[in-house]
N, C-alpha and C positions, 0 to 999 in steps of 0.2 A: 751682730751687735749683742753685747752682753747687757742684759737689762739692769744688772746691778750697777753698771757704769753710767747708764743714762735712764734712770727710773722715770724722769719727767716725760721723755719721749714715749716710753712704754705706756705710761698712764694716759697720755693723749691718744695713743693708738687704741687702747681699750675703750676709752670714752667715745671715740668716733665709731668704732665697730658696734658698740652698744646702742649709740644713737640711731645708726642706720638699721640695725636689727629691730629696734623699737618702732621706727617708721614703717619698716616692711611688715611687721606684725600688725600695726595699727591699720594698714591698708588691706593686707591680704586676708586677715581674719573676717572683717565685715564683708569684703567682696565674696569670699568663699561661702560665708553663711548666707548671703543674699542669693548666690547662685544655687545653693542647695534648696533654699525656700522657694525660688521661682522656677527652677527647671528640673529638680529631681522628680522621678516618676516611680510608679509601682505597677505591677501587673494588673490588668483589667480582668474582670471575670468573663470567661468564655465558656459557652455550653453548646454541646453537640447532641443532636438526636436525629434518628432516621424517621422520616415521614412515610417512607415506602421502602420495603426491603430491609437490608442490613448494610450499614456503612462500615468501611474498614478504616481503622485509626492506628497510626504509628506515632507513639509518643517519642520524645527526644532520646530517652534512655532505653528504648525497647527495639530489638531487632525484629520482633514478631508483631503482626497486626492483631488488634483487638476488634472484636465484632461489637458494633454499637447499634442498639435498637432504641432503648430508652434514653432519656436526657441524662447527660453526665458532663462534669466540668473537664476541660482540656487545657493543657499548658501551652505556653509559647513554644514554637518549634515543632508542633504536631503536624503530621501530614494526614489528609483525609482523602479517601478514594471511594467513589461510587461506581457501581457497574451498571449494565444496561437496564437492570430492574430496580434500581435504588435511587431514591431522592433523600436528601438530608437537609437539615436546617442548623446553621451556626448562628448563635446570638451573642452579642457583647452587651454587658450591663455594668453599671457602676456599683451595684449592690450584690451581696453574696446570694440573696434569694432570687436574683434574676428578674426583679419586678421593674426596675428602671432600665429599660432597654435602650441602648444607643444605636444599635444597628442589627439588622437581620440579613443574613446571607443564605440564600437557598442554592444548594448544589443540585444541578440537574443530573440525570443519568450520564455515565461515562465522563465523570469530572474528577480531576486530580488537583488539589490545592493544598498549600502549606501555610500555616499560621506563623508568620515570621515574628510579629510582635503585636501585643495588645496592651497599651499603656495609658495610664491616667496620671495627672499631676498628684504628687504625694500630699501637697499642702494647698489649702483653699486660696492662699494669697497669690498663687501662680495664675498667670493669664494664659498659659499654654493650653492647647485643646486636648481632648481625648483623641487618641489616635490608634490606628491599627493598620497593619500591612499584611497583605495576602499575596502569595506567589501562585498564580494560576498557571499550571503547566499545560493543561488542556481541558476543554469542556466549557460549561456555561454557568454563570452565576447571575442570580437576581438579587440585587442589593437594595435595601431600604435603610436610609440613614436619617436619624432624627435626633433632636436635642432633648435629653432627659432632665437637664438642669440648665443653668445659665451659661454653660461652657460650650464652645464650638466642638464639633466632631469632624475628624478628618480620617478618611479611609483611603488607603493607597493599594491599588491592585497592579502587580507587576507580572507581565506575561513575557514569553520569549521574544516578542516583537516590539513592545511598547509598555509604557506605564501610564496609569490613569489615576488622577486624584479626584476624590469625591467628597462633597460636603452634604448638607441636608438635601434629600430628594430620593427619587426612585430610579434605578439604573439596571441595565442589562448588559453584561460583559461576556463575550464569547471569544475563545482563542484556541489556536493550535500552533504548530510549528511554522505555518506559512502565513497566517493572517490573524488579526484581532479586529473585533467589531464591538463598538460601544453605542448603545441606544440610551437616550435620556428621556424618561417619561416626565420627570419633574426635577427641578434644580439645574445645576450646571456641572459639567465634567471637564476636566483639564487633561488632555491626552498629549503625551510627549514621546517623540521618537526621532532619532537621527538629528537631534538639535533643533527640531521644530515643535512648536506647541499649537494645538488646536483647541479652541474653546467651543464646547458643544452644549447647546441650550435645549430646553424642553421641546420635545417633538422632533428632534434631529437625531441623526446617526452619523457615525464616521467609521471608515475602514482604514486599517493600517496593514500594509503588506510587509513581509519580512525584508529588512534592509532598506525600507523606504520611509520617508516622513509621512505623517498623517495626511490623508486626502481631505479635501474641503468638506465640512459638514453639509449634509443635504437633508431635506424634509423626509421624515421616516415613512409614514403611510397615510392613507386617507381613513379617518375615523368616522364611521356611520352614526355613532352615538353622540348626541348633543347634551352638554352639561353632565358628562360622565364623571367629572371631578367634583360635582355638587357645590360649585362656587356660587351658584344662584339658587333661589328657592326652587323647590321640586316642581310645583305646578307652573305652567301647564305642560312642560316637556315630559315630565314623569307623572304617571297617574297612580295614586295609591289605591290599594285594595286590601280588604280583610275578610276572610271567609271563616265562619264558625257556626256551630249549631245555634238556633234561636235561644235566647235567654242566657247564653254563655258569654263570658268576657273575651273580646277579640284581642289579638296582638296589637302592638303599637309600632308605627313607623315614624321615626323622627330624625331630623337633620341635626348632627352634632359635630363637635370638633374633638378629635382624639389624636394624641401625639402630634398636635399642631397641623393636622390635616382635616379637611372636610370629609365627613363620612355619613352614611345612613345607618341607623341602628334599628334592627328588628328585635323586639323583646316581648316576652310574655312569661310571667312568673306568678302563676295562680295556684299551682299544685292541684289543678283540676285535670283529671285524666280524659281530656277532650281533644280530639284531633282538630287542627285549625291551620290556616295558611294566611300569611300576611306578606306584602311586598310592594314592588314597583314594576310598572310596565311602561315601555316607551314604544310608540309606533314608529317604525323605521321607513317602511314602504319604499325600498330602493332596489333597483335592478342591479345585480352583481354578476351577471353571466360573462361579462367581458374581462374579468380579473383572473389572476392566477393564484392568489393567496387570500384566504379568509380566516382570520384568527380572532378569537374571543379572549380578552385579557381583563382581569380586575384583581384588586387586592381585597382580602377578607380576613377577618379575625373572629374566631369562635370563642365565646366566653362561657357559654353554658348550654347544655342540652339534657333533657330529662329522658328522652327515648334513646337507647343505645343503638349504635350503627345507623342503619337506615330505616329502623322500625319494622313493623309487622309485614309491610308490603315492599320494603326496600326503597321507599320514596320519601321518607320523613327525615330530612336533613336540616340542620340549622341554617345552612346557606345552600341555595339551589339556583341554577340558571336554566331558563327555557328559551331556546331560540326557535321561533316559529317562522318557517320558510316555505316557499313554493319551489319544488324541484323542476328540472328541465322538462319533465313530462307533464307539468301542470298540476301535480298533486301536492296538497297542503300537508306538511309534516312538521314534527317537533323533534328537536335534539336537546337532551337534558344532560346536566352534570351536577353532582351534589358533593358536599363536603361535610365531614363530621370529625369529632374527636373521641367520643365515648365509645369504647369497644364493646362488642357483644360479650356478655358473661358466658362462662362455660355452660354448655348444655342449653343455650338459648334456642327457642324454636324459630326465631326470626331468620330470614335468609341472610347469607353473607353479604355485607354491603358492597355495592358496585361503585360507590362514590370514592372520593379520595380523602384519606385521613390526614388531618393537619394538626400541628401543635396547638395546645390550648393557650389562649391569651397572647398570641404573637401574630403580628401582621404577616400574611402569607400571600405571595403573588402566584396567581394561576394564569397560565397561558396555554391555550388549547393547541393541539397540532393543527396543521393546515386542514380546515374543514372540507375543502374541496377534495382532498385525498382521503380523509376519514369517511366522508359521505360520498365516495366515488360513484356508487351505484345509484344514488339519489342526489346527484350534485345540485346544490342550491342555485337557483336562477334569480330569485327575488327574496329579500329579507322583509318579512312582514312586521315582526316585533321582537323585542327582547324583554324577558321578564326576569327580574332578580328578586328572590323571595326566601322566606323561611317557612318550613313545613314540619309540623310535629305537634307536641303537646305544650311543653314549656321550653323556652330557648332564649338565648341572647347572643346576637352576632352583629358584626359591623361589615360594611362593604364600602369600598372607595375606588376611585379612579377606574371607572368602567369604560372599556373601549372595545369596539368591534371594528377591526381594521381590514381594509382591502388593499391589494397591491398588484 
């Protein structure tokens, strides 16, 4: 058709095309803008540091590993590996300073994990959650997920055998090529494999074998500690104590909420160079000779300590645990473990700390080895009491979710 011969038809054609173009733009532009506002995301801040030994880090654009000891930011796509002598802590936060922590991921020895993504909504109008995805090749992760603002947090852990979705709570995920195990200390986990989904609640665990759907969740262990989550008032199950020289100000024990969890705070900030001790003790009085596994587990956060390392005698830590037990020979014994952050300065006369160094200001999960194996020559037959305390001069620390489990 020659437009010169029929200009009216051409005019109508142009008018119709313009009309539909206008309608398309009128719809697509607002829809596109809305999609950007509601669903666009940005990288979340992720920080890695070694709490013991030296972690190995491969960034996306590097063929060689970097040694990580101190805290440093890492990008999406990074792979982290710990050897048999290394533990590391990976934290996700919504601020560059790392103060508003969304999740803490502890890497146990002999663990390999890749940070696939760590994203937050770009705009506040979005209702999408903060999210992160980890690919756990092998090893064990302790995860603590919490809300730092009014937005939900979703963490996904993918293993060779299954995937697990986590929201707020505390979790233990272990995996290798043949099996995956998920333990839920608080919150709920959603485990998916071979088209089947298992909901795992607090106090339960589930196993997933390679090529099989998740097994049914079962009760995890027997906890000998009562009110270890501090959801009730401390007395009478926990007894408070404070030891200090006469005339000196003692430390303080108080029940608080931190990161939306119940916790106990030990604090003393007087700048007085006076040794003191403050804490909680619970009488257990349970026979444990018939069990195969005995494990102490709790969460802790060190906020301040004035005495570096473990102090002059190697016993002054801002968080300590004392398990008082009777062995199979009828002898009363103590087993201790301590935690600190402040390193000894060069040339310090103090002994090298025997406790475990933990990051400052971050919730850290401690789980002991099987104490029957660790204390094989003096195997516990009866647990008399458990003491959780702070020992030193000035300090501030938190403890939560205390459990002494048998199986």
